[in-house]
N, C-alpha and C positions, 0 to 999 in steps of 0.2 A: 502495498500498497503508500504512495506518496503520504509522505511526509508531510507538504501541506494541504492534501484528502486529512490529515489523522489530525493535527491540527482543529480545520479551519468542524470535525463533528464532535472532538473533544468539545469545540468556541458553544454549539449547538444541543449539544447532550448534555452542560453541564449543569447540570442541582437547579442552583435556583433563575433555569432560565427554561422554566413551564408553565404553565395554568395546565392545572385540575380539570377534567371536560365531567364534571358530575353527572351530567344525565347518556354524558357512553363509557362512563367510567378509563377513563386515557386519559394521559397525561399528552397535550399538544405547545411543540417545542416554538418556539417565540423565534423566525429563522428572520427577522426584520434586527435582532441585531449581530448577523455575520455584514462583511462588507459584500459588497456589489463582486465584488470579484469568489466573492470566496460562495458564496450564493452560486458564481454559476460552472467556479469546482464544481461541487455537487452536481447542478444536476450534466454538466460532462459526463462527470463518472456515471451518472443511472440512479444517483439513490434521489429518492423525494422523499424530503421529511413531513410526517406526518400522516405521509400514506396512509393511512388504513389498511387492513385488509382480515376479514372474520374466517378465524380458521378452526374447524373444527376436527377432532378426535374422527370419526369415519369418510371425512374431511382429505387427512397424509397420507391415510390404510387406503385410501383408492388410488391417492395417486404413486405410492410405493410401489406399489401392485401392472400402475401400466405402465410404471418406467422402467420394471424389474429393480427398486431402488430396497432392499432388504436382505 
């Protein structure tokens, strides 16, 4: 992993850099604390902050079986 990317991720996921969304039960991280170049670096690396995905036990098992990742 690129050092500048790691630095940006550490800055993004800093303990004090989030707001708790009680309705959804998740922490939402504030992207506005990053510089435009850090935001661009995350975007170019395919990193989408706060992009939430609902994962279930059965769904993971289906994916494992479909791709024979067991």
